[in-house]
N, C-alpha and C positions, 0 to 999 in steps of 0.2 A: 818941481816937476814940469813947469810950463816953459822952460827954456827952449827957444826955437831950434837951436842947433842940435839938441838931443832928441827931439820928438820923433824924427824919422827912425832913429835907431831904436827907441823904445817901442814903437809900434811894429817894428820888424822882428822883435824878439819872439822866439817860440815859447812864450810864457806870458801870463797876464801880469803886467806891472800895475800896481795899485797903491793908493794912499787913502787912509781912513782916519777918522777921529778916534783917539784911543779910548775915550769914555763911552761914546755912543756906538762905535763900530760902523758908523755910516760912511760909505765911500765918498771921497772927494775927487778921486780920479781913478779911471781904469783905462788900460791901453786897448787898442782895437782887437787884440787877440781874444779879449773877453767875449766879444760878439761872435768871432770866428769859432771859438771853442765850445761855447755853451748856447749860443743862439739868441741871447737876449741883447737888445740894444744897449750901448754904453750909457745912454741917458737913463735907462731904467735902473741900472746899477746905482747911479748917483742920486736919482730923485726919490727912490723908495728907501725910507730910513732903515727898514729891517730887511732889505733885499738879501744881504749875505746870509743872515740867519735863516730866513724863510726858504732859501733854496738849497740849504744843506740837506742831505738825505736824512730822513726822519730818525733813522737808527743812530746817526752820528751827531745830530743837531745839538742836543743839550750838553753833551760832554765837550764838544768842540768849542761852543760858545763860552762855556764856563772856563775852559782852559785859556782861551784868548783873553778874557777879562782879567783872569788871575795874573797872567804874564804882563798885561798892560799896567795893572796896578803896581806891580813890582818894577815896571819899566825894564823888562828883561827881553832880550832877543830870543826868538824861539822858532821851532819848526813843527808844523802839524801836518798830519795826513788824514784826509777825510774825503767823503764823496759829496759832490754837488749834482743836482738834477738838471740836465740840459732841457732846453725848451721842447725837444722831441721825446722826452721821457727817458733818455739814456742816463745811466749812472756814470759819472766821470770822476775818477780818482785823481786827487790833487795833492801835491806836496807843496805846502805853503811856507816859504822861508821869510821870516818877518824880522825887521829891525825897528828900534824905537828912536824917535827924533824929538828932542825936547829943546825947543828954541825960545829965546827971549821974546816976550810979547806975542807968542803964538801958542795955541793949545798943543799939547803933546800929540804927536801923530804917529801912526803906524805905517810903515812902508814895506811892501813885500812883493814877491814874485810867486805866482801860482804856476807850477809846472805839472803837466798831465803825466800821471804814472799809471794810467789804466792798464796798459799792456803788462807792465811790470807786476802790478798787483794781481792781474789775472793769471800770469804765469806762476807767481808765488802761491796763489790760492789753489791752482790746479795741482802744483807739486804737493801742497799740504794735503789736499784731498786724496791724492794717490798714496801718500805716506799713511794716512789714516786707514784707507781701504786695505793696504798691505798689512797693517797691524791687525785689522779685523780678520783678514783671511788667515793670518797666522794663528789667531785665537780659534778660528773655526777648525783649522787643521789639528790643533792641539786637542780640541774637544772631540773631534772625530777619532783621533788615534788613541787618546788616553782615557777620556772621562765618560763619554756618552755610552749608555747601555740600552736606551730605549728610543723609539721614534719620537715620543713626546719631548724627551730631554734634548734630542738632537735639534728639533725645531726651535725649542726655547733658546738654546745656546746660540744658534745661528742668528736669530732675530736680535738677541741681546748684543752680540758682537758687532753687528752691522750698525747699531745705533750708538752703543757706548764707545766703540773704538773706530768704526767707520764714519761716525758723525752724520749718519742719515737721521732724518727727523723721526721717521717711523719705518718699521719693516714688519711684514706679515707673510704668512704662508697660507695660500688658498688651495683647498682640495676639491677636485672636480668630481661631481656625481655624473657618470656617463649616461645615466638614464634620464635624470631630470635636467641636466646641464647647470644645476646650481653649484656655485663655488662657495664653500663654507670656510670659515676662519679656523684653521688648525692651531695657529699660534701667532702671537704678535708681541711687539715691544715698541713702546713710545707713543701709543695712541692715547695721549692725555686728554684729547677733546672728544672722545667717543665717536671718531670718524667711522669706524667699522660697524658701530651699532646702527648707523643711519643709512647705510648703503646696501644695495643689492648688486651682486656681481654674478654674471652667467658666462658660460663658455660657448653659447650658440651665437647666431648672427643677429640677435635682438639688440635693442638700444643698450641694454645692460651688459651685453656681451661684446660691445664694440670698443671698449676701452683696452688699455695695454694688457691687462691680465687675461681677459677673454681671448684677445688676439694671440697672445703667447701660448695659451693652452690649445687653441684651435689650430694654429699654424705650426707650432713647434719651434719657434725661434724667438729671440729677445724682441721686445717691443718697448721703445723709449719715447716719451713725450717730454721735451725740455721746456715747454710752455704749457703746463697742465691746464691752467685756467683759460688760456687762449684757444685751445683746441676744441673744435666743434664736437668731436666724438666723446668728450668728457662731460657733456652737459648733465647727464644723470647724477653726477657726483660733485658738481661745481660748488653748490652751496656748502656742503660739508667740507670740501677742500679749502674754501676761503676761510672758514672758521678755524681750520687746522693750520693755515698758512703754508699749504703745500704748493710748490711752484713747478717741480719736476718729478717725474715718476719713471721708473724702469721696472719691467716685469720679465722674468726669466723662467722658461719652462723647467719643470721637475719631471724626471722620468723614473719609472720603476719597472724592471723587467723589460726595458726598451720601449715602454708605452708611456705617453704623457699622462700624468695623473694630477698635476697641479702646477702652481707657479709660485716663485719667490718674488715678492714685490717690495721695492724700496722707494721711499719718498724723501725729497729734499726741499728745503725752504729757499733754495737758490735756483734762479733761471739757468738753463743750460748746464746743469750739474753733470749730466751723463755724457761724457765724451767717449771716444773709442777705447781709451785705456780703462776708464771706469766700467764700461760695458764688459770689457774682457775680464776684469777682475771679478765682477759680479757673476759672469758666466761660470767662472771657475768655482765660485761659492755654490752655485746651483749644481754644478757637476759633482762637487764633493758630497753635496746632499743626496744626489741621485745614487752615487756609488755606495754611500752608507746605507741607504734604503734597500738597495739590492743585497747588501751584506746582511742586514737585519732579516730580510725575507728568506735568504738562503739559510741563515742560522735557525730561524723558526721552523723551516721545513726539515732541516736536519734533526732538530730536537724532536719534532713530531715523528720522524722516521725512527729515531732512536727509541722513543717511548713506545711506538708501535712494535718495534722489534723486541724490546724488553718484555712487553706484555705478551707478545707471541711466544717468546722463549719461555716465559713463566708458564703459559698455558701448556706448551709442549712438555716442559719439565714435569708438570703435574700429571699429564697424560702418560708420559714416559715412566714415571715411578709407580703409578697406581694401576696401570692396565694389567689384566690377567695374562696377556700374551707376553712372551719373552721379547724384550727389545734391546738391541745393542747398537752402538754407534761405531761406524768404521771411518777412520780418517782416510779421505780419498787420496791423499798424497802418499800414504804408506800402506794402505789396505790392511791396517791393524785396528783391532778393537780399542777404543779409547774410553768407552763408558758402557754400562749396561744397567738394567733395572733388577729389582729383587726377583721377579719372575724368571729372568734368565739364570740367575745364580741358583735358584731352586731347580730349574729344569736340568741344569748340568750337574746337579748334586755337588755343588761347591759350597764352601763355607763362607766365602767373601768374594766380592767382585775383583779384588786384586789378583785372584787366580786366573781371571779371564783376560784382563787388560793386557794390551800389547801383543796378544796372540793373533795369528792369521786364521781366518775361518777354516782353512784346511787343517789347522792344528787341533781343531775340535771335531774332526771327521775321521772316518776310517781311511786307509790308504787309497781305496777305490770306491767309486759310487756303483750302484747296481748296474749301470750300463757299461761297466768295465773301465771307465775313464778315470785317470788319477784325480783324486779330490783337489789337489793343489791347482792342477791345470784347469779343471772345470770351474773351480771357484773364481779364478781370474776372469774366465769367460763370462760368468754370470754377472760379476761386478762391472765389467766393461759394457755389457748390454744395458745395465741399469744407468750407467753414466750417459750412454748414448741416447737412450729412450726416455730417461727420467725415472722409470721404474721397471721392475721385472719380477714376475711371480713364477715359482717353480717348486718342485719337491726335492728333498735332500735328506741324506742320512748323516746324523750327527752322533757324537759319542759323549757320554757323560764323563765326569772325572774318574769314574770306575771303569771307563772304556766300554760301557754297555751301549750298544747301538740303539737308536730310536729314530723313527721317521718324523720329519717336520715339513710343513708347508712354509716356504720362505717368501717374504715380500721385501725386495730391496727398493728403496726410494732415495733418489739423489736430491739433496737440499743444500742451500747456502745459509749458514748460520753466522751472521756477522760477516767476516771475510773468509771464513773457513768452509771448504766444501766437504760435506759429510755424506755418508751412505747410512740411512736409517734402516736397520735390519729388524724385521719382525718374524719371529718363529711361532708357529702354532703346532703343538704336538698332535700328530695324526695317527698315533699308535692304534687307538680304538677304531678309527675310521678304516685303517688298513686291515685290522682284525675283522671288522664287519665285512669288508670287501672280500677277504679270503673265505669267510663263512658263507657269504652269498655265492661265491664262485663254487665252493665245495657242494653246497646244496643244489646248485644248478647242474653240476656234473652228476650228482647222485640221481637227480630227476631224469636227466637225459639217459643215464645208464638203465634206470628202471623201465623207461619207455622202450628202450631198445630190447630188453629182455622179454617184455610182454609181447612185443611184435614177433620175436623168434618163436615163442610158444604158440 
């Protein structure tokens, strides 16, 4: 490696050319690219026996060192990919291509070239993240469309999908109390270190409301911190975040009925996890959640309305059947009777309601009313007034099945039962009242006649 003719070429290569002892792994030579790429002087690489191992990323260190020693023992060429830590704290991905050199009267040496692949790894990692989030979104869509029936189940499925398929470290849904501004945990998945048990989150402008979740709820747009531990506004939760190894967080507002009611929060153990595409996908997840909450709310209101209508119809049916007054239902579309109670059957001297149904009110009336107007014509007018005004009260002459005429007081009330417009008809037999009115009229006439006779005498 020390030939003068090749040194300029070696130092100009866009890679770290190196030579190390195969047993101790201590460097014997590194090219100048080592200092340019990682920031450590070449002398430090050579002078420190464990420099290479000590500067491998802690998550890669043991496996990478063990693999190198195993290949060296077998005297096998190999290629490894791992991260080393630069002097400024950056993680540098390297592809290390290694050959073995076993020369007479010299220890076996390793010779290699370290090539930076940080950008390639970042692109591959970003693509992998996006693929995982797409899979998570697919599972969320499936849960929303096919399996979820309650709000609690919806929250659980979304949090689980984001962790199990989207590979977030933890996800939770916070629900905002608009009175107290406290944000409570509605559901979570992946909180293995009890992070949520040790924190307080609010939606106001207090310190506990200054984090991504509070900002997302308060302002109504996504809030992302790609260096969770380095951001000043996350101080209230930093200790708990360190214990849980959270490095990035994204919070996305949840709406119900157009109003912000909470936030979906996702955490990653990677710095800079939330790029534009990740944010877009997680916004879609929050949008699906909001849409389904609106659906659940509409369904609950519909069921309440249906239950109230059913209860109302049951009460009406009881009143309809048991009242002493004759009651009949007219279909507003046809002006024909479609139902009646027992009192109506008795009043008309019929044996069953089937004798009444599908008849027009004029069919149960004499040809003309006392004012001389045709019953059919006047009946249409009375029904029209009830439709227009909501109700109408008047007197009428009806006929029994035996064609015996009798006077009734009629109350027509327009109602909507389900989707059907009806006219509720109530008859009250006023035969006795009319008889009393005639008697009073006759007595009054006799009294007036008696007074007139006395005056003449």
